[in-house]
All heavy atoms as a GROMACS GRO file, in nm:
protein
  637
    1MET      N    1   2.734   1.241   0.828
    1MET     CA    2   2.608   1.189   0.782
    1MET      C    3   2.627   1.128   0.642
    1MET      O    4   2.716   1.164   0.570
    1MET     CB    5   2.503   1.298   0.774
    1MET     CG    6   2.473   1.364   0.905
    1MET     SD    7   2.390   1.245   1.007
    1MET     CE    8   2.347   1.346   1.142
    2ILE      N    9   2.539   1.042   0.606
    2ILE     CA   10   2.545   0.978   0.476
    2ILE      C   11   2.424   1.020   0.395
    2ILE      O   12   2.322   1.060   0.449
    2ILE     CB   13   2.551   0.825   0.489
    2ILE    CG1   14   2.435   0.774   0.573
    2ILE    CG2   15   2.682   0.782   0.549
    2ILE    CD1   16   2.428   0.627   0.584
    3ASN      N   17   2.437   1.011   0.265
    3ASN     CA   18   2.322   1.044   0.180
    3ASN      C   19   2.303   0.936   0.075
    3ASN      O   20   2.385   0.847   0.060
    3ASN     CB   21   2.339   1.183   0.117
    3ASN     CG   22   2.460   1.191   0.028
    3ASN    OD1   23   2.487   1.102  -0.049
    3ASN    ND2   24   2.535   1.300   0.040
    4ASP      N   25   2.194   0.948   0.003
    4ASP     CA   26   2.158   0.846  -0.096
    4ASP      C   27   2.264   0.829  -0.204
    4ASP      O   28   2.284   0.720  -0.255
    4ASP     CB   29   2.024   0.878  -0.161
    4ASP     CG   30   1.908   0.858  -0.065
    4ASP    OD1   31   1.926   0.782   0.033
    4ASP    OD2   32   1.802   0.916  -0.088
    5ALA      N   33   2.333   0.936  -0.238
    5ALA     CA   34   2.435   0.927  -0.343
    5ALA      C   35   2.552   0.841  -0.300
    5ALA      O   36   2.619   0.780  -0.382
    5ALA     CB   37   2.483   1.067  -0.381
    6GLU      N   38   2.579   0.836  -0.168
    6GLU     CA   39   2.693   0.760  -0.117
    6GLU      C   40   2.663   0.610  -0.106
    6GLU      O   41   2.753   0.529  -0.105
    6GLU     CB   42   2.735   0.812   0.019
    6GLU     CG   43   2.788   0.954   0.013
    6GLU     CD   44   2.810   1.014   0.149
    6GLU    OE1   45   2.742   0.975   0.245
    6GLU    OE2   46   2.897   1.101   0.159
    7ILE      N   47   2.536   0.577  -0.096
    7ILE     CA   48   2.498   0.437  -0.078
    7ILE      C   49   2.408   0.396  -0.194
    7ILE      O   50   2.298   0.447  -0.208
    7ILE     CB   51   2.423   0.415   0.054
    7ILE    CG1   52   2.511   0.452   0.171
    7ILE    CG2   53   2.378   0.270   0.064
    7ILE    CD1   54   2.439   0.443   0.303
    8ALA      N   55   2.456   0.307  -0.274
    8ALA     CA   56   2.374   0.257  -0.385
    8ALA      C   57   2.314   0.125  -0.342
    8ALA      O   58   2.382   0.024  -0.332
    8ALA     CB   59   2.459   0.241  -0.510
    9ASP      N   60   2.184   0.126  -0.313
    9ASP     CA   61   2.117   0.006  -0.266
    9ASP      C   62   2.129  -0.109  -0.365
    9ASP      O   63   2.126  -0.225  -0.327
    9ASP     CB   64   1.970   0.034  -0.238
    9ASP     CG   65   1.950   0.124  -0.118
    9ASP    OD1   66   2.041   0.128  -0.034
    9ASP    OD2   67   1.845   0.189  -0.110
   10ARG      N   68   2.144  -0.080  -0.489
   10ARG     CA   69   2.154  -0.185  -0.591
   10ARG      C   70   2.280  -0.268  -0.574
   10ARG      O   71   2.288  -0.379  -0.623
   10ARG     CB   72   2.147  -0.126  -0.730
   10ARG     CG   73   2.258  -0.029  -0.760
   10ARG     CD   74   2.244   0.032  -0.898
   10ARG     NE   75   2.312   0.155  -0.916
   10ARG     CZ   76   2.443   0.176  -0.901
   10ARG    NH1   77   2.521   0.079  -0.863
   10ARG    NH2   78   2.497   0.295  -0.921
   11ASP      N   79   2.381  -0.216  -0.502
   11ASP     CA   80   2.506  -0.288  -0.482
   11ASP      C   81   2.501  -0.386  -0.364
   11ASP      O   82   2.597  -0.456  -0.339
   11ASP     CB   83   2.621  -0.190  -0.458
   11ASP     CG   84   2.649  -0.105  -0.581
   11ASP    OD1   85   2.614  -0.149  -0.692
   11ASP    OD2   86   2.706   0.003  -0.565
   12VAL      N   87   2.391  -0.387  -0.292
   12VAL     CA   88   2.379  -0.470  -0.173
   12VAL      C   89   2.280  -0.582  -0.200
   12VAL      O   90   2.172  -0.559  -0.253
   12VAL     CB   91   2.331  -0.385  -0.053
   12VAL    CG1   92   2.315  -0.471   0.070
   12VAL    CG2   93   2.429  -0.272  -0.027
   13GLU      N   94   2.319  -0.703  -0.163
   13GLU     CA   95   2.231  -0.818  -0.184
   13GLU      C   96   2.105  -0.805  -0.099
   13GLU      O   97   2.110  -0.757   0.014
   13GLU     CB   98   2.302  -0.947  -0.144
   13GLU     CG   99   2.405  -0.993  -0.241
   13GLU     CD  100   2.462  -1.128  -0.203
   13GLU    OE1  101   2.386  -1.212  -0.152
   13GLU    OE2  102   2.582  -1.146  -0.223
   14ALA      N  103   1.995  -0.852  -0.152
   14ALA     CA  104   1.872  -0.853  -0.075
   14ALA      C  105   1.883  -0.959   0.034
   14ALA      O  106   1.934  -1.069   0.010
   14ALA     CB  107   1.754  -0.885  -0.166
   15PRO      N  108   1.840  -0.925   0.157
   15PRO     CA  109   1.847  -1.023   0.264
   15PRO      C  110   1.746  -1.136   0.242
   15PRO      O  111   1.652  -1.120   0.164
   15PRO     CB  112   1.811  -0.942   0.389
   15PRO     CG  113   1.735  -0.826   0.338
   15PRO     CD  114   1.784  -0.799   0.198
   16PRO      N  115   1.766  -1.249   0.310
   16PRO     CA  116   1.670  -1.358   0.294
   16PRO      C  117   1.530  -1.316   0.338
   16PRO      O  118   1.515  -1.227   0.420
   16PRO     CB  119   1.725  -1.468   0.386
   16PRO     CG  120   1.852  -1.418   0.442
   16PRO     CD  121   1.871  -1.277   0.401
   17ARG      N  122   1.430  -1.382   0.283
   17ARG     CA  123   1.291  -1.351   0.318
   17ARG      C  124   1.255  -1.406   0.454
   17ARG      O  125   1.322  -1.493   0.507
   17ARG     CB  126   1.199  -1.410   0.213
   17ARG     CG  127   1.219  -1.345   0.076
   17ARG     CD  128   1.130  -1.403  -0.026
   17ARG     NE  129   0.991  -1.382   0.015
   17ARG     CZ  130   0.888  -1.434  -0.045
   17ARG    NH1  131   0.905  -1.509  -0.148
   17ARG    NH2  132   0.766  -1.410  -0.001
   18PHE      N  133   1.146  -1.356   0.511
   18PHE     CA  134   1.089  -1.404   0.637
   18PHE      C  135   1.187  -1.391   0.753
   18PHE      O  136   1.228  -1.488   0.813
   18PHE     CB  137   1.039  -1.548   0.625
   18PHE     CG  138   0.943  -1.566   0.513
   18PHE    CD1  139   0.975  -1.644   0.404
   18PHE    CD2  140   0.820  -1.503   0.514
   18PHE    CE1  141   0.887  -1.661   0.299
   18PHE    CE2  142   0.730  -1.519   0.409
   18PHE     CZ  143   0.764  -1.598   0.302
   19GLN      N  144   1.225  -1.269   0.780
   19GLN     CA  145   1.310  -1.244   0.894
   19GLN      C  146   1.252  -1.132   0.978
   19GLN      O  147   1.165  -1.059   0.932
   19GLN     CB  148   1.451  -1.211   0.847
   19GLN     CG  149   1.460  -1.095   0.751
   19GLN     CD  150   1.600  -1.080   0.697
   19GLN    OE1  151   1.696  -1.114   0.763
   19GLN    NE2  152   1.613  -1.028   0.577
   20THR      N  153   1.299  -1.119   1.100
   20THR     CA  154   1.250  -1.012   1.186
   20THR      C  155   1.302  -0.878   1.137
   20THR      O  156   1.397  -0.872   1.057
   20THR     CB  157   1.296  -1.034   1.331
   20THR    OG1  158   1.440  -1.021   1.337
   20THR    CG2  159   1.252  -1.170   1.385
   21ALA      N  160   1.244  -0.771   1.187
   21ALA     CA  161   1.290  -0.637   1.150
   21ALA      C  162   1.436  -0.618   1.192
   21ALA      O  163   1.515  -0.558   1.120
   21ALA     CB  164   1.201  -0.532   1.215
   22GLU      N  165   1.472  -0.671   1.308
   22GLU     CA  166   1.610  -0.661   1.354
   22GLU      C  167   1.705  -0.736   1.260
   22GLU      O  168   1.811  -0.684   1.224
   22GLU     CB  169   1.624  -0.718   1.495
   22GLU     CG  170   1.766  -0.715   1.546
   22GLU     CD  171   1.783  -0.782   1.681
   22GLU    OE1  172   1.685  -0.793   1.757
   22GLU    OE2  173   1.896  -0.826   1.709
   23GLU      N  174   1.667  -0.855   1.219
   23GLU     CA  175   1.751  -0.932   1.127
   23GLU      C  176   1.765  -0.860   0.993
   23GLU      O  177   1.873  -0.857   0.935
   23GLU     CB  178   1.692  -1.072   1.104
   23GLU     CG  179   1.704  -1.162   1.225
   23GLU     CD  180   1.624  -1.290   1.208
   23GLU    OE1  181   1.523  -1.290   1.134
   23GLU    OE2  182   1.662  -1.390   1.269
   24HIS      N  183   1.656  -0.802   0.946
   24HIS     CA  184   1.659  -0.728   0.820
   24HIS      C  185   1.757  -0.610   0.831
   24HIS      O  186   1.842  -0.592   0.744
   24HIS     CB  187   1.519  -0.679   0.785
   24HIS     CG  188   1.514  -0.594   0.662
   24HIS    ND1  189   1.545  -0.641   0.537
   24HIS    CD2  190   1.482  -0.463   0.647
   24HIS    CE1  191   1.532  -0.543   0.449
   24HIS    NE2  192   1.495  -0.435   0.513
   25ALA      N  193   1.746  -0.532   0.939
   25ALA     CA  194   1.835  -0.418   0.959
   25ALA      C  195   1.979  -0.465   0.973
   25ALA      O  196   2.071  -0.405   0.916
   25ALA     CB  197   1.792  -0.340   1.083
   26TYR      N  198   2.000  -0.573   1.046
   26TYR     CA  199   2.134  -0.628   1.066
   26TYR      C  200   2.198  -0.667   0.932
   26TYR      O  201   2.310  -0.626   0.901
   26TYR     CB  202   2.129  -0.748   1.159
   26TYR     CG  203   2.255  -0.830   1.158
   26TYR    CD1  204   2.367  -0.788   1.230
   26TYR    CD2  205   2.264  -0.947   1.084
   26TYR    CE1  206   2.484  -0.862   1.227
   26TYR    CE2  207   2.380  -1.021   1.082
   26TYR     CZ  208   2.490  -0.979   1.154
   26TYR     OH  209   2.606  -1.051   1.150
   27HIS      N  210   2.126  -0.744   0.853
   27HIS     CA  211   2.181  -0.790   0.724
   27HIS      C  212   2.205  -0.672   0.630
   27HIS      O  213   2.305  -0.669   0.558
   27HIS     CB  214   2.090  -0.894   0.659
   27HIS     CG  215   2.095  -1.027   0.727
   27HIS    ND1  216   2.202  -1.111   0.718
   27HIS    CD2  217   2.005  -1.089   0.808
   27HIS    CE1  218   2.180  -1.220   0.790
   27HIS    NE2  219   2.061  -1.208   0.845
   28TYR      N  220   2.113  -0.578   0.630
   28TYR     CA  221   2.128  -0.461   0.543
   28TYR      C  222   2.255  -0.384   0.579
   28TYR      O  223   2.338  -0.355   0.493
   28TYR     CB  224   2.005  -0.371   0.557
   28TYR     CG  225   2.008  -0.250   0.468
   28TYR    CD1  226   1.964  -0.256   0.337
   28TYR    CD2  227   2.057  -0.129   0.516
   28TYR    CE1  228   1.967  -0.145   0.255
   28TYR    CE2  229   2.061  -0.017   0.435
   28TYR     CZ  230   2.016  -0.025   0.305
   28TYR     OH  231   2.020   0.085   0.224
   29LEU      N  232   2.271  -0.351   0.708
   29LEU     CA  233   2.388  -0.274   0.752
   29LEU      C  234   2.517  -0.354   0.735
   29LEU      O  235   2.619  -0.301   0.691
   29LEU     CB  236   2.371  -0.231   0.897
   29LEU     CG  237   2.262  -0.127   0.922
   29LEU    CD1  238   2.241  -0.107   1.072
   29LEU    CD2  239   2.297   0.004   0.854
   30ARG      N  240   2.512  -0.481   0.768
   30ARG     CA  241   2.632  -0.566   0.756
   30ARG      C  242   2.677  -0.574   0.610
   30ARG      O  243   2.795  -0.562   0.580
   30ARG     CB  244   2.600  -0.706   0.809
   30ARG     CG  245   2.719  -0.800   0.809
   30ARG     CD  246   2.678  -0.933   0.872
   30ARG     NE  247   2.791  -1.024   0.874
   30ARG     CZ  248   2.826  -1.104   0.774
   30ARG    NH1  249   2.755  -1.104   0.662
   30ARG    NH2  250   2.930  -1.183   0.785
   31ASP      N  251   2.581  -0.591   0.520
   31ASP     CA  252   2.615  -0.597   0.378
   31ASP      C  253   2.675  -0.465   0.330
   31ASP      O  254   2.769  -0.465   0.252
   31ASP     CB  255   2.493  -0.634   0.295
   31ASP     CG  256   2.451  -0.779   0.311
   31ASP    OD1  257   2.528  -0.858   0.368
   31ASP    OD2  258   2.339  -0.812   0.267
   32LEU      N  259   2.620  -0.351   0.375
   32LEU     CA  260   2.676  -0.221   0.338
   32LEU      C  261   2.820  -0.208   0.387
   32LEU      O  262   2.907  -0.161   0.314
   32LEU     CB  263   2.592  -0.107   0.396
   32LEU     CG  264   2.458  -0.078   0.330
   32LEU    CD1  265   2.386   0.032   0.407
   32LEU    CD2  266   2.475  -0.039   0.185
   33ILE      N  267   2.844  -0.250   0.510
   33ILE     CA  268   2.978  -0.241   0.568
   33ILE      C  269   3.075  -0.330   0.493
   33ILE      O  270   3.182  -0.286   0.451
   33ILE     CB  271   2.974  -0.277   0.719
   33ILE    CG1  272   2.898  -0.170   0.796
   33ILE    CG2  273   3.117  -0.293   0.774
   33ILE    CD1  274   2.860  -0.211   0.938
   34LEU      N  275   3.038  -0.455   0.473
   34LEU     CA  276   3.128  -0.550   0.408
   34LEU      C  277   3.152  -0.517   0.260
   34LEU      O  278   3.258  -0.549   0.206
   34LEU     CB  279   3.076  -0.693   0.423
   34LEU     CG  280   3.073  -0.745   0.568
   34LEU    CD1  281   3.015  -0.885   0.573
   34LEU    CD2  282   3.211  -0.739   0.631
   35ALA      N  283   3.054  -0.453   0.198
   35ALA     CA  284   3.070  -0.413   0.058
   35ALA      C  285   3.150  -0.283   0.044
   35ALA      O  286   3.179  -0.238  -0.066
   35ALA     CB  287   2.933  -0.396  -0.008
   36GLY      N  288   3.185  -0.222   0.158
   36GLY     CA  289   3.261  -0.098   0.155
   36GLY      C  290   3.177   0.025   0.126
   36GLY      O  291   3.230   0.132   0.097
   37ARG      N  292   3.045   0.012   0.132
   37ARG     CA  293   2.956   0.124   0.104
   37ARG      C  294   2.942   0.216   0.225
   37ARG      O  295   2.892   0.327   0.211
   37ARG     CB  296   2.818   0.074   0.060
   37ARG     CG  297   2.820  -0.018  -0.062
   37ARG     CD  298   2.882   0.043  -0.183
   37ARG     NE  299   2.803   0.157  -0.225
   37ARG     CZ  300   2.838   0.242  -0.319
   37ARG    NH1  301   2.952   0.227  -0.381
   37ARG    NH2  302   2.762   0.342  -0.351
   38LEU      N  303   2.981   0.168   0.342
   38LEU     CA  304   2.988   0.251   0.463
   38LEU      C  305   3.134   0.250   0.508
   38LEU      O  306   3.177   0.159   0.579
   38LEU     CB  307   2.899   0.194   0.575
   38LEU     CG  308   2.750   0.215   0.562
   38LEU    CD1  309   2.676   0.145   0.675
   38LEU    CD2  310   2.715   0.362   0.561
   39PRO      N  311   3.211   0.348   0.466
   39PRO     CA  312   3.352   0.349   0.499
   39PRO      C  313   3.375   0.366   0.649
   39PRO      O  314   3.289   0.418   0.720
   39PRO     CB  315   3.407   0.469   0.423
   39PRO     CG  316   3.295   0.531   0.349
   39PRO     CD  317   3.170   0.459   0.384
   40GLY      N  318   3.491   0.322   0.695
   40GLY     CA  319   3.527   0.338   0.835
   40GLY      C  320   3.515   0.483   0.878
   40GLY      O  321   3.548   0.574   0.804
   41GLY      N  322   3.462   0.503   0.998
   41GLY     CA  323   3.445   0.638   1.050
   41GLY      C  324   3.313   0.703   1.015
   41GLY      O  325   3.282   0.812   1.063
   42THR      N  326   3.233   0.637   0.932
   42THR     CA  327   3.102   0.692   0.896
   42THR      C  328   3.011   0.690   1.018
   42THR      O  329   2.999   0.588   1.085
   42THR     CB  330   3.036   0.609   0.783
   42THR    OG1  331   3.121   0.611   0.670
   42THR    CG2  332   2.900   0.664   0.746
   43ARG      N  333   2.950   0.801   1.046
   43ARG     CA  334   2.856   0.810   1.158
   43ARG      C  335   2.720   0.757   1.113
   43ARG      O  336   2.666   0.802   1.012
   43ARG     CB  337   2.842   0.954   1.204
   43ARG     CG  338   2.751   0.969   1.322
   43ARG     CD  339   2.755   1.113   1.375
   43ARG     NE  340   2.665   1.124   1.485
   43ARG     CZ  341   2.553   1.196   1.482
   43ARG    NH1  342   2.524   1.266   1.375
   43ARG    NH2  343   2.474   1.200   1.586
   44LEU      N  344   2.668   0.660   1.187
   44LEU     CA  345   2.538   0.603   1.154
   44LEU      C  346   2.430   0.674   1.235
   44LEU      O  347   2.433   0.673   1.357
   44LEU     CB  348   2.534   0.454   1.187
   44LEU     CG  349   2.629   0.364   1.109
   44LEU    CD1  350   2.616   0.220   1.158
   44LEU    CD2  351   2.602   0.372   0.961
   45ASN      N  352   2.336   0.733   1.167
   45ASN     CA  353   2.223   0.796   1.232
   45ASN      C  354   2.110   0.694   1.233
   45ASN      O  355   2.062   0.652   1.127
   45ASN     CB  356   2.182   0.922   1.156
   45ASN     CG  357   2.065   0.993   1.218
   45ASN    OD1  358   1.954   0.937   1.223
   45ASN    ND2  359   2.088   1.114   1.265
   46GLN      N  360   2.068   0.653   1.352
   46GLN     CA  361   1.968   0.546   1.362
   46GLN      C  362   1.835   0.585   1.299
   46GLN      O  363   1.767   0.501   1.240
   46GLN     CB  364   1.950   0.505   1.507
   46GLN     CG  365   2.072   0.433   1.561
   46GLN     CD  366   2.055   0.387   1.705
   46GLN    OE1  367   1.946   0.390   1.761
   46GLN    NE2  368   2.164   0.342   1.763
   47ASP      N  369   1.797   0.712   1.309
   47ASP     CA  370   1.672   0.754   1.246
   47ASP      C  371   1.679   0.742   1.094
   47ASP      O  372   1.586   0.694   1.030
   47ASP     CB  373   1.638   0.899   1.284
   47ASP     CG  374   1.595   0.913   1.429
   47ASP    OD1  375   1.530   0.820   1.481
   47ASP    OD2  376   1.627   1.016   1.490
   48GLU      N  377   1.792   0.785   1.036
   48GLU     CA  378   1.810   0.775   0.891
   48GLU      C  379   1.813   0.629   0.846
   48GLU      O  380   1.753   0.593   0.745
   48GLU     CB  381   1.940   0.842   0.849
   48GLU     CG  382   1.936   0.993   0.856
   48GLU     CD  383   2.069   1.055   0.817
   48GLU    OE1  384   2.152   0.988   0.753
   48GLU    OE2  385   2.090   1.172   0.852
   49MET      N  386   1.883   0.546   0.920
   49MET     CA  387   1.892   0.404   0.885
   49MET      C  388   1.755   0.338   0.896
   49MET      O  389   1.719   0.256   0.812
   49MET     CB  390   1.993   0.332   0.973
   49MET     CG  391   2.137   0.360   0.940
   49MET     SD  392   2.186   0.294   0.779
   49MET     CE  393   2.207   0.442   0.687
   50ALA      N  394   1.679   0.373   0.998
   50ALA     CA  395   1.545   0.315   1.014
   50ALA      C  396   1.457   0.349   0.895
   50ALA      O  397   1.385   0.263   0.843
   50ALA     CB  398   1.482   0.365   1.144
   51LYS      N  399   1.466   0.473   0.847
   51LYS     CA  400   1.387   0.512   0.730
   51LYS      C  401   1.433   0.435   0.607
   51LYS      O  402   1.352   0.388   0.528
   51LYS     CB  403   1.400   0.662   0.705
   51LYS     CG  404   1.323   0.745   0.804
   51LYS     CD  405   1.343   0.893   0.777
   51LYS     CE  406   1.278   0.977   0.886
   51LYS     NZ  407   1.308   1.119   0.870
   52ARG      N  408   1.564   0.423   0.591
   52ARG     CA  409   1.619   0.355   0.474
   52ARG      C  410   1.579   0.207   0.472
   52ARG      O  411   1.544   0.152   0.368
   52ARG     CB  412   1.771   0.367   0.474
   52ARG     CG  413   1.836   0.299   0.357
   52ARG     CD  414   1.985   0.319   0.356
   52ARG     NE  415   2.021   0.458   0.341
   52ARG     CZ  416   2.021   0.525   0.225
   52ARG    NH1  417   1.985   0.462   0.115
   52ARG    NH2  418   2.056   0.650   0.218
   53VAL      N  419   1.583   0.143   0.590
   53VAL     CA  420   1.553   0.000   0.599
   53VAL      C  421   1.403  -0.024   0.613
   53VAL      O  422   1.356  -0.135   0.602
   53VAL     CB  423   1.632  -0.064   0.717
   53VAL    CG1  424   1.612  -0.212   0.725
   53VAL    CG2  425   1.780  -0.033   0.705
   54GLN      N  426   1.329   0.083   0.639
   54GLN     CA  427   1.184   0.079   0.655
   54GLN      C  428   1.141  -0.004   0.776
   54GLN      O  429   1.052  -0.089   0.768
   54GLN     CB  430   1.116   0.029   0.528
   54GLN     CG  431   1.142   0.118   0.409
   54GLN     CD  432   1.078   0.069   0.282
   54GLN    OE1  433   1.019  -0.039   0.276
   54GLN    NE2  434   1.088   0.148   0.177
   55VAL      N  435   1.208   0.024   0.888
   55VAL     CA  436   1.172  -0.035   1.017
   55VAL      C  437   1.178   0.076   1.120
   55VAL      O  438   1.223   0.187   1.092
   55VAL     CB  439   1.268  -0.150   1.057
   55VAL    CG1  440   1.262  -0.265   0.957
   55VAL    CG2  441   1.410  -0.101   1.074
   56SER      N  442   1.134   0.047   1.241
   56SER     CA  443   1.143   0.147   1.348
   56SER      C  444   1.287   0.154   1.398
   56SER      O  445   1.373   0.075   1.358
   56SER     CB  446   1.048   0.112   1.462
   56SER     OG  447   1.088  -0.008   1.524
   57ARG      N  448   1.314   0.249   1.487
   57ARG     CA  449   1.450   0.269   1.537
   57ARG      C  450   1.502   0.154   1.620
   57ARG      O  451   1.621   0.125   1.620
   57ARG     CB  452   1.453   0.397   1.622
   57ARG     CG  453   1.542   0.502   1.565
   57ARG     CD  454   1.544   0.624   1.650
   57ARG     NE  455   1.653   0.611   1.745
   57ARG     CZ  456   1.663   0.682   1.854
   57ARG    NH1  457   1.573   0.769   1.886
   57ARG    NH2  458   1.766   0.666   1.933
   58MET      N  459   1.416   0.089   1.697
   58MET     CA  460   1.461  -0.016   1.789
   58MET      C  461   1.530  -0.132   1.716
   58MET      O  462   1.637  -0.176   1.760
   58MET     CB  463   1.345  -0.067   1.875
   58MET     CG  464   1.391  -0.164   1.983
   58MET     SD  465   1.520  -0.100   2.094
   58MET     CE  466   1.428   0.021   2.185
   59PRO      N  467   1.475  -0.185   1.607
   59PRO     CA  468   1.547  -0.292   1.536
   59PRO      C  469   1.683  -0.246   1.485
   59PRO      O  470   1.779  -0.323   1.485
   59PRO     CB  471   1.454  -0.329   1.421
   59PRO     CG  472   1.320  -0.285   1.464
   59PRO     CD  473   1.342  -0.164   1.550
   60VAL      N  474   1.693  -0.121   1.441
   60VAL     CA  475   1.821  -0.068   1.396
   60VAL      C  476   1.919  -0.061   1.512
   60VAL      O  477   2.034  -0.100   1.501
   60VAL     CB  478   1.805   0.071   1.330
   60VAL    CG1  479   1.940   0.134   1.301
   60VAL    CG2  480   1.723   0.059   1.202
   61ARG      N  481   1.870  -0.014   1.626
   61ARG     CA  482   1.954  -0.006   1.746
   61ARG      C  483   2.007  -0.145   1.783
   61ARG      O  484   2.125  -0.162   1.813
   61ARG     CB  485   1.874   0.053   1.860
   61ARG     CG  486   1.949   0.058   1.989
   61ARG     CD  487   1.862   0.118   2.097
   61ARG     NE  488   1.943   0.217   2.162
   61ARG     CZ  489   1.899   0.306   2.246
   61ARG    NH1  490   1.771   0.312   2.272
   61ARG    NH2  491   1.979   0.390   2.304
   62GLN      N  492   1.920  -0.246   1.782
   62GLN     CA  493   1.960  -0.382   1.815
   62GLN      C  494   2.060  -0.435   1.711
   62GLN      O  495   2.156  -0.504   1.746
   62GLN     CB  496   1.838  -0.474   1.824
   62GLN     CG  497   1.743  -0.439   1.937
   62GLN     CD  498   1.811  -0.445   2.072
   62GLN    OE1  499   1.891  -0.533   2.100
   62GLN    NE2  500   1.781  -0.348   2.157
   63ALA      N  501   2.038  -0.403   1.584
   63ALA     CA  502   2.130  -0.447   1.479
   63ALA      C  503   2.268  -0.383   1.499
   63ALA      O  504   2.370  -0.450   1.484
   63ALA     CB  505   2.074  -0.410   1.342
   64VAL      N  506   2.271  -0.255   1.535
   64VAL     CA  507   2.398  -0.186   1.557
   64VAL      C  508   2.471  -0.249   1.677
   64VAL      O  509   2.593  -0.268   1.673
   64VAL     CB  510   2.377  -0.035   1.576
   64VAL    CG1  511   2.503   0.034   1.626
   64VAL    CG2  512   2.330   0.029   1.446
   65LEU      N  513   2.398  -0.282   1.782
   65LEU     CA  514   2.459  -0.348   1.898
   65LEU      C  515   2.519  -0.482   1.858
   65LEU      O  516   2.629  -0.517   1.902
   65LEU     CB  517   2.356  -0.366   2.010
   65LEU     CG  518   2.314  -0.240   2.083
   65LEU    CD1  519   2.199  -0.270   2.178
   65LEU    CD2  520   2.431  -0.178   2.157
   66ARG      N  521   2.448  -0.556   1.776
   66ARG     CA  522   2.499  -0.685   1.729
   66ARG      C  523   2.625  -0.667   1.644
   66ARG      O  524   2.724  -0.740   1.661
   66ARG     CB  525   2.389  -0.756   1.648
   66ARG     CG  526   2.425  -0.893   1.602
   66ARG     CD  527   2.305  -0.958   1.538
   66ARG     NE  528   2.341  -1.081   1.468
   66ARG     CZ  529   2.259  -1.150   1.392
   66ARG    NH1  530   2.135  -1.108   1.374
   66ARG    NH2  531   2.300  -1.259   1.332
   67LEU      N  532   2.624  -0.567   1.557
   67LEU     CA  533   2.741  -0.539   1.474
   67LEU      C  534   2.858  -0.493   1.562
   67LEU      O  535   2.973  -0.523   1.532
   67LEU     CB  536   2.706  -0.433   1.369
   67LEU     CG  537   2.610  -0.480   1.260
   67LEU    CD1  538   2.554  -0.361   1.184
   67LEU    CD2  539   2.677  -0.578   1.167
   68HIS      N  540   2.828  -0.422   1.669
   68HIS     CA  541   2.931  -0.380   1.764
   68HIS      C  542   2.995  -0.502   1.831
   68HIS      O  543   3.118  -0.511   1.840
   68HIS     CB  544   2.871  -0.286   1.869
   68HIS     CG  545   2.966  -0.250   1.978
   68HIS    ND1  546   3.070  -0.162   1.961
   68HIS    CD2  547   2.973  -0.294   2.105
   68HIS    CE1  548   3.137  -0.152   2.074
   68HIS    NE2  549   3.081  -0.232   2.163
   69ARG      N  550   2.912  -0.596   1.874
   69ARG     CA  551   2.964  -0.718   1.938
   69ARG      C  552   3.052  -0.798   1.842
   69ARG      O  553   3.145  -0.864   1.884
   69ARG     CB  554   2.849  -0.805   1.988
   69ARG     CG  555   2.781  -0.752   2.112
   69ARG     CD  556   2.686  -0.855   2.174
   69ARG     NE  557   2.582  -0.899   2.084
   69ARG     CZ  558   2.462  -0.846   2.071
   69ARG    NH1  559   2.428  -0.742   2.144
   69ARG    NH2  560   2.374  -0.895   1.986
   70GLU      N  561   3.022  -0.789   1.713
   70GLU     CA  562   3.099  -0.860   1.612
   70GLU      C  563   3.222  -0.782   1.566
   70GLU      O  564   3.301  -0.830   1.485
   70GLU     CB  565   3.010  -0.892   1.491
   70GLU     CG  566   2.900  -0.989   1.524
   70GLU     CD  567   2.806  -1.013   1.408
   70GLU    OE1  568   2.828  -0.958   1.298
   70GLU    OE2  569   2.708  -1.088   1.427
   71GLY      N  570   3.238  -0.660   1.618
   71GLY     CA  571   3.354  -0.579   1.585
   71GLY      C  572   3.345  -0.505   1.454
   71GLY      O  573   3.445  -0.453   1.404
   72LEU      N  574   3.225  -0.496   1.396
   72LEU     CA  575   3.208  -0.428   1.268
   72LEU      C  576   3.177  -0.279   1.284
   72LEU      O  577   3.193  -0.202   1.189
   72LEU     CB  578   3.100  -0.495   1.184
   72LEU     CG  579   3.136  -0.634   1.133
   72LEU    CD1  580   3.018  -0.700   1.065
   72LEU    CD2  581   3.255  -0.627   1.038
   73VAL      N  582   3.129  -0.239   1.400
   73VAL     CA  583   3.106  -0.097   1.428
   73VAL      C  584   3.160  -0.064   1.566
   73VAL      O  585   3.176  -0.153   1.651
   73VAL     CB  586   2.955  -0.057   1.420
   73VAL    CG1  587   2.899  -0.080   1.283
   73VAL    CG2  588   2.875  -0.127   1.526
   74VAL      N  589   3.188   0.063   1.587
   74VAL     CA  590   3.232   0.113   1.716
   74VAL      C  591   3.123   0.204   1.769
   74VAL      O  592   3.081   0.296   1.700
   74VAL     CB  593   3.364   0.191   1.703
   74VAL    CG1  594   3.404   0.253   1.836
   74VAL    CG2  595   3.474   0.101   1.649
   75SER      N  596   3.077   0.178   1.890
   75SER     CA  597   2.975   0.262   1.951
   75SER      C  598   3.044   0.369   2.036
   75SER      O  599   3.132   0.337   2.115
   75SER     CB  600   2.882   0.180   2.039
   75SER     OG  601   2.810   0.087   1.963
   76ARG      N  602   3.000   0.491   2.014
   76ARG     CA  603   3.052   0.603   2.094
   76ARG      C  604   2.935   0.672   2.159
   76ARG      O  605   2.837   0.702   2.092
   76ARG     CB  606   3.128   0.700   2.005
   76ARG     CG  607   3.251   0.640   1.946
   76ARG     CD  608   3.336   0.747   1.879
   76ARG     NE  609   3.454   0.684   1.823
   76ARG     CZ  610   3.492   0.694   1.698
   76ARG    NH1  611   3.422   0.767   1.615
   76ARG    NH2  612   3.600   0.633   1.655
   77PRO      N  613   2.945   0.698   2.289
   77PRO     CA  614   2.835   0.768   2.355
   77PRO      C  615   2.818   0.910   2.299
   77PRO      O  616   2.917   0.972   2.260
   77PRO     CB  617   2.876   0.773   2.502
   77PRO     CG  618   3.020   0.736   2.507
   77PRO     CD  619   3.055   0.668   2.378
   78THR      N  620   2.695   0.954   2.291
   78THR     CA  621   2.670   1.089   2.243
   78THR      C  622   2.698   1.188   2.356
   78THR      O  623   2.665   1.161   2.472
   78THR     CB  624   2.525   1.106   2.194
   78THR    OG1  625   2.436   1.068   2.299
   78THR    CG2  626   2.499   1.019   2.074
   79PRO      N  627   2.760   1.299   2.324
   79PRO     CA  628   2.786   1.399   2.430
   79PRO      C  629   2.657   1.462   2.478
   79PRO      O  630   2.562   1.477   2.402
   79PRO     CB  631   2.875   1.503   2.360
   79PRO     CG  632   2.855   1.482   2.214
   79PRO     CD  633   2.809   1.341   2.195
   80GLY      N  634   2.655   1.496   2.603
   80GLY     CA  635   2.534   1.562   2.651
   80GLY      C  636   2.498   1.534   2.785
   80GLY      O  637   2.502   1.499   2.883
   0.00000   0.00000   0.00000
């Protein structure tokens, strides 16, 4: 899990204005990854990310899928 101390929002550029919730979540997560603020192997909790980005879980889920298609994240099924 990640916490506020590990991610300094001030180090991430603000995304462009007038975008969908999915685009906002995508740019936010992509910028964190590319800035090295989310190191490889970090587990992303969609509920936590949704709260951080101030959107519902679905846009975060779609953003993670997009990042997966681009090779920036690896999706692993949850056991159960």
